[in-house]
N, C-alpha and C positions, 0 to 999 in steps of 0.2 A: 504494500499499499504506499502510495507516495504522500508527501505532506499535505497536499491539497486535498486528497481523499480523506486523510486523517482529520482535517479541519471540518470538512463537510459532514463526516460522520459524527464529530464532536458537536456540530451545531444540531443535528438530528437528536443526539442524546440530551443536549440542553433543553429542547423543546419537550422531550418526554419527562425529564426530571423536574423543570421548573414550571412548566405550564401544562403538564400532564396531557400532551397532545403528539400523536404519531404523525410526523411531518415526512412525507416521502422524500428520498434523497434527491430525486430528479427536480424537486421544487427549490432546491438549495444551490445557489451559484455564488461564486466570488468574482470580483472585478478587481483590476489593478488600482491601488489607492492613488487618488489624484496628487500630483507633485506637491501641492502646497500643504498637504497634511502628512503627519508622521505615520508610518505603516507601509505594508507591502500589498496586502489584499483587504478588500472592503466587502462586508455583507451588509446588504440593504435591508432594514428591518420593516420599512413602511408597509409591505404587502402582508405583513404577518401581525399587525396590531389587533385584529379581531380575535386572534388566538391569545395574544398575551394579556390583553385587556388592561393595558396601561400605556404610558406615554412612550414616544419613540426613544427618548433619551434613556428612560428606565428600562426598556426592553433591551436596548443596546449594552447597558451596563450589566444586567443580569447575565446575559449570553456571554459577554466578555469575561466576566468573573469566572464563569463555569469553564470556559475554554482555557483561561490561563492556569487554572487549577488542575485541569484534567487532560489537556492536550500538549505534550512536550513541545511540539513545533512553535506553540504560542508563547512569546516571552512577556508581551504586554499588549495593551490595547487603548484606544481613546475613542470616544463617542462625539461626533459632530452632527447634532440634530438626529436624523434617523440612519446615520451611516456609521456602522461599527468597523472602525479601522484597526487591523490586526499587525502588531509588530512581531516579527518571527525571530526565533532563536538563531544565533549566529551559526550554530552547527548545522542547521537546516540548509543554509546557503552553501556552506562548504561541502556537505554531503551531495547536494544537488549538483554543484560544480563538478565534483569529482566523477559523478554519474555521467554527465554530459560529455565531459573531457575524455572519458574512456570509451565513448560510443563511436565505434570506427565507421558505422553506417549512418552517421548524422545527416538528416535531410533525406534519407531514403527509407521509406516505410516498407514493411514486409509485402510480398505479393498478395493481392486479394483474389486472385484467380480470374479476374474479369478482363475482357478485351474491349478496347474502345477505339473507334476511328475518328480522327480529327481531320476533317476536310477544310483546307484553306487555300488561298491564293486564287485559285480558279480564274486565270487571266483570259483575255481574248487574244487571238493570235494575229490581230490587225493593228497592234500598237504596243509601245513599250509600257512597263509598269509605272504607276505614278504614286503620289503621296497617299492617296487612299489605299492603294495596294500595300504600301509599307505598313500602315496600321493593321491591315488584315493579316499579312504574313507574320509580323512580330507577334500579334495575338495569338494566332493559330500555333506558331512554333512554341510560345511560351506556355499556353495552355496544355499542349501535348507534353512538355517536359514536366510540368507540375502534376499532371495525371500520372506520368510515369513514376515520379517520386512518391506518389500516393499507392503505389503497388499495382497499378494497372499495366497490362500489356498494350502498348500504344501503336496504332498504325497511323502514320501521317500520309494523308491522301491529297491529290491535287487533281481536280476535275478540269481540264482544259477546254475551253470553248473555241474549238478549232474549225467550226463550220458555220454557215448561215450567211445571211445577206450582207453583214458588216465585213466579214473576210472577203466576200466577192467584191465589195466596193474597193478595197485595197488592190485586189488583183485586176480589176478593170482599168483603174487609174494607172497601174504599172504598165499594163498593155499599151495604153495610150501615151504615157509620157516617160516611161522607164528607160527606153533605148538600151536595154540589156544591162542596165546598171546592176552591180552586185555589191555586197558588203565590202569585198576587197578593193573593187575599182573606186568606190565612193568613200572608203575610210569610215563608213557608218557601221555601228552594230546593227545585226540583222533585224532586230525588233524596232530599231529607230528608223531603218530603211522602210519597213512595212508601214510604220506610223506616218512617215513622210507622205506616202501615197494615199493613206486614209484622208489625211488633210487635204491633198491635192484633189482627191474625189469631191470633197465637200466644197471646195472653191470653184470647181468646174460645174458642179451641180447647181450651185447659187447663180452662176453666171447664165446657164441654160434656162433657169426658171425666169431670170430677168428678160431674157431674149424672147421666151414664149409669151410672157405678159405683154411685151412691147408689140407682139403680133396679134394681140387681142384675146389671149386666154386668160381665164380667171387664175388667181394665185393657186387655188385648190387644184385646177385642171393642170397647171403648168407643173406643180410638184409631182403629179402623177405621170405626166407625159414627157418629163426631162429624159432625152435619149440615153444619157449615161446611166440613169437609174433603171431604165428598161433593159439596158445591157447587163447590169448586175443581176437583175432578176432572171434574165435568160441564162446567165452564167450559173446561177444557183440551180436552175432546172437541169442544165447539162451536167452539173456536178453530181446531182442526185441520180442522174441516168448513167453516171460512170464514163462520161466523155473523156476519152484518153488525154486530149491536149489540156483540157481544163484541170483534170486531176493531176497531170504532171506539173503544171504551173503552181497548183495548190500545194503540192508536196515540196516543190522547190522553195517557195516563199515561206512556208511553215518551218522548213528545216532551218532557214536563216534566223527566223524568230526564236526558235527553241535554243539555238546557240546563244543568242542574245540574252534570253531569260536565265539560261545556266550561269552566265557570267554574273548577272545581277543577284541571283540567288546565292552564289558563292560569296559575293561581296556582302550581301545581307547577313550571312551565316545562318540561313535556313535550308532545310532539306526535306525529302519526301521518301516514303518507302513504296508508294504505289501511285501511278498516274493513270487516270481514266481520261478518255478523249470523247468529246461529244460526238465526233464522227463515228464512233463504235456504238454510242449509247442512244442516239437520237431516234432510233426506231424501236427501242425497247418500251415494255409497259402496256402494249396492246392485249397480251395474254391476260394481264392483270384485270384489264377492263372487262374481258369476258368472265373472269373469275368473279369480279365485282357484280356483274349482272346476274350470274347464277346464284350468288349469295344474297341477291337483293339488296346489296349496299348501294349499287348504281341503279339508275332507271333510264330508258330511252325516251326521247320525245318523238313527236310525229315525223320530224325531218330527219330522223336516224341518228341524231347527236346523243351522246351518252353523258349524263349528269350525275352528281352526288348531291343529295339533300343534307346540308349541314345546319339547317334551321334549329334543330333540337340542340346544337352545340353552340348556339349564339351566332352562327354565321348564316350565309345565304346557300343558294344553290350554285354549284361550280361545275363548269364544262370539263370533262375529262377526255372526250374524243369528239371530233367534229363529225357532222353528218356524212361528209364524203370519205370518212375513215382515216383522215389524217390526224397526227398527234397535236396536242398543245404541250406547253412546258411541263405541266404537272404529269403528263402521260409518262414521258421519259424519266421524269424524277421518281416516279414510282418504280419504274423499271430498274433505275440505277440504285435505289434503296435496296431492292431485292438482290441485286447483282453484288453489292457490297457484302450482303450477309452471306451469300452463296460462297464468296471468295474467302472470308475470314471468320464466319460464325460470331460476329461482334455482339457484345452485350449493349453497348451504347454507341451512338453515332452523333458527333457534334459537327454542325455546319457553321463555319465562320463566314457569315455573309452580312452585308450592311443592312440597316433597319429599314431600307425601302422595300425589303422583301419579307417584312414581318407576316403580312397576310398570306402570302404564298406558302410559307413554311407552316403557318398554323393550319392551313387547309390540308397540306401534304401529310402532316404528322396525324391529324385527325383521321384521314382516310386510312392510312396504314394501321392505325389502331382499330378502327372499325372493321378492317380485313382480317384482324386477329393475328397480326405479325408479332412473333415472340420478341423482336427487337423493338417493337412499337413504342413501349414505355420508356426506352432509353434514347428516343430521338430528342435532340436539343439543338435549338437554333441560338447560336452565340451572336446575338444582334448587336451591332456597334454602330456609333454615330459617325457622322461625316467629319473629316478633318479640314478646318479652314486655316488659311494663312492670313497674316495681317492684311495682305493685298486683296483678299476676296476669293470667291468660288472658282473652281477650275472647270474648263470644258474641253474635253480632249478633241472633238471634231474640229474646233477652230484653232488647234495648235497652241492653245495657251495653257496646256496641262503642266503641272509641276512635276517634271520628270524625276523618277526615283534615282537614276543613276546620277543626275545633275545635283539633286539634293544631297545624296551621300557624299559626293565629291565636296560640295560646298561645306558640308559639316567637318569633314577632314581638314579642309583648309582653314576653317575658322578655329578649329581646335589647335592647329599648328600655330597660328597667329596669336591665340590667346595664351598657349603654353610658352611660347617664346617671350611674350610680354612679361609673363610672370617668372621667367628664368627657372623653369622647373626641368631643364633637360641638361643640367650640367654634367659633364663626363659621359654623355651619350654619343655612340657612333651615329653616323648619318642613317644607317639601317635601323638601329634601336629607336632613334627618334621618329623615323617614318612609321615604325610599327605602333609606337605610342599614340601618335596623332590618329591613326586608324582606330585604335582601341577606344580612345576618348571620344572622337567624333561620331562613331557608330554608337557607343555607349550613351552618349548625350541624346542622340536621335531616338534610339529604342526606349531609354527610360522615360523620356518626355512623352512618348506616345503610349507607353504602357502604364504610367502612374495615374492616369485618368480612368475612372470607371468606364469600362467598355461601352455601356449604354449611352453615355453622354456624348453629345457633340463637342468637339474641342477645337481650340485655336492653338496651332503649333507656332510657337516663336523661337526661330533658330537661335537668336542672340542669347535669350534667357536660358534656353536649354543647356548651353555650354559653360555656364558660370560654375565656379569651383566652390561657391558658398550658396547656401539655400537648398531647396528641394530639387536636386538635379543629380543626373547620373554621375557627372565628374566629381561631385562632393563625396558620394559613397566610394568611387574608384579611388580618389585621393586618400580617404581614410584607410583603405585597404594597403595603399603603397606605403603610408606612414607606418602601418604595423609591420609590414614586411621588412622595413629599414630597422625597426626595433628588434625583430628577430634575428636579423643579420649581426646586429651589434651583440646581442645576447650569445649567439653562437661563437663570435670572435672572442668574447671575454669569459666564455666557459660557464655560462648560467645553466644550471640543470633545471629545465622546465618540463621535461619529458615525463618525470615521475608523476604518479597518480595519487601520491600521498602528501596531502597538504595540511596534515593534522597539526603541525607546529605553527600555523598562521595566526591563531588567536583572534582577537576581535576584528570584524571587517568595518571598513568605512562605509558610509551611505551610498558613495558612487559605485563601490565594489559590488555591494548587495543588489543595487539597481541594475547594474550591467548583467549580473547573473540572472536576475529576474526576467530581463528581456530576452537573454539568450535561451532560457528554458521555454520561451514561447515560440521558438522557431518552428517546430514540427506542427504545432497547433495552427499557426498561420498558413503553413503549406496545406494542411487539410482544408481550412476555410477558403483558401484561394481555389482549391479543386471543386469544393461543393458549390461555389458561386461562379466558377469559370472566370475568375477575375484576377489577372496578375497584378492589378493595382493594389491589392491587399498586401502582396508580397513587396511590392516597390515601397509602399509606405513603411512597412515593418523595417526594411533595410535602411531607410532614412533615419528612422528612430533609433535603430541600433548604432548606426555610425554617429549619430548626434550624442547618444548616451556615452559611447567610447570616447569621444573627444572630450565630454565633460570629466570623465575618469582620468583621462590623460593630463588634462589641465589641473585637476585637483591634487593628484598624487604623483610623487617622484617614483620613477622605476629604478633608473641606474644610480641615483643618489641615496637609494634606500640602503641602510646599513644592514638590516636584518635579512639574511640570505633566504630564509624561508618565505618571507613576505616578498622579496625581489622575485624569487623564482615563481611564486604564485601569481604576481602581477604579469610577468611575461607570458605564463601559461593562459591567464585570462585573456591577454591580447591575441595569443595564437589561436585560441578558440574563437575569438571575434572575427579574425581574419578568415579562419575556415568557414565560419557561418556566412560572412559576406560573400566570399568566392562561390560557395554552394548556391546561396540564394540568387546572386546575379547571374549564375549559369542557368538557373531556372527561368530567367528572363531573357536568356540568349545573350548575355552581356558578359565580356571578358573584364578582368581586373588586372591592372598593371602591378608588377613586383617593384617597380622603381618609378619615382617622378621627381 
């Protein structure tokens, strides 16, 4: 039994002995004590005043006296209104520290025997990745790593949108204006080359609309009749019919895009275990429509179209197959959901997709549950808000997109400028400095995009994200580098901090106990981040930990401490903090430097 369990059990016994009431353990919880009060954990008595039949202060005092007399972990207490603040025995903190310090699998919980697929990125092959994709990729990768740390077997999947009218638009524009240009001849990454022709299509399309309007067509007619759009529609029909020339161009342009994506993914530090392609999945799901009709989950209308009625679920009727037998998006998504299960027998499936698709996924999941899929209850839409820049919204068709490659490069350059300004690269080789700028630039970008609750729309400020002070990635990274320097010095002067026996330490300072308390919270925060699919919980925790460590470092000497037992304990406490920061940041997909 750990000390928290012993306190909770002590509170239960206090209610039995003082108030003659059996209080279930699950109704008792402890919260960390607020900084301005003495104590480590607080029990709020307000909800239990009907049982105690006395004032909040008296209730707190009675329970506090009982705990002090009967629970060895509790050394003292104080009551502020209805808050019972518990001061713990020094021994509790040292025992707890030794337990965490000797845990070789810190931050990795045992296997839970469950499989989960996290699908993220899902790019279109007609343009490069942009700022919105960065939030998507960083969220997907981090959630996958956090679930892995919680004992899940994780499959990271990427469903690539590699077909459809938008892809044909880039292809038609390339046929008209490309003159055989390649990534090699143009010096452009393949995804940027395809994106260039997607933008060219839009320019030409708008010019043709103007031309048709000037000849007397209405705007609506002109939009439908623009020759370049008709060409793209014809190209899609040819692609679906397997036309050799069209398929050959499609393969060629997609291969350029994939090479470009791969380079961006490597730079981002994200990866995938399985790729699905819409060109393979877009015809899936029609057999499920037949199954749904047989099970009377779906119904047919007079025109032959098939629908699902979700009015009993608080939604409306939703089309699942057109009258002419052609699919809609939901048809292929049903088929793909089954395919994923067939491939991996997953217990859960997490879709990392922007919040504009909330309704779509609500419908999809309700359908799969109505169809009785075993994986139905484990379907989850990790819906996230848009990312804005101080300059405003992005539109990819008009070529004003905030390109992911450009933004990453800009962040690395900003990190270089900032680091040189602060003089934090003394004694670095050029290669080491370059590596540091990449670690800091990408760390700043990832941390800033992950520290906000995924559901919230957010404003990304590149300048603010790179600061070494405040709620930023570089602040946490710098804290790790500071500790790494302390550990190097400890090794040089022969401080023995590898021991797990710190019994000679004696009384702990407040900042030491506070640091152990927050270190003890690490695995609980990992569990919370997994339950809520929210890396922001971990980002906040790591910032609080770095802040608490810096307070400890400012309060107490390490190398000026004369008592060797205390000195080696403080170095060990620093080492555990560094290990926790490194593991926690890796779950966010962020590296930490050893030197700065």
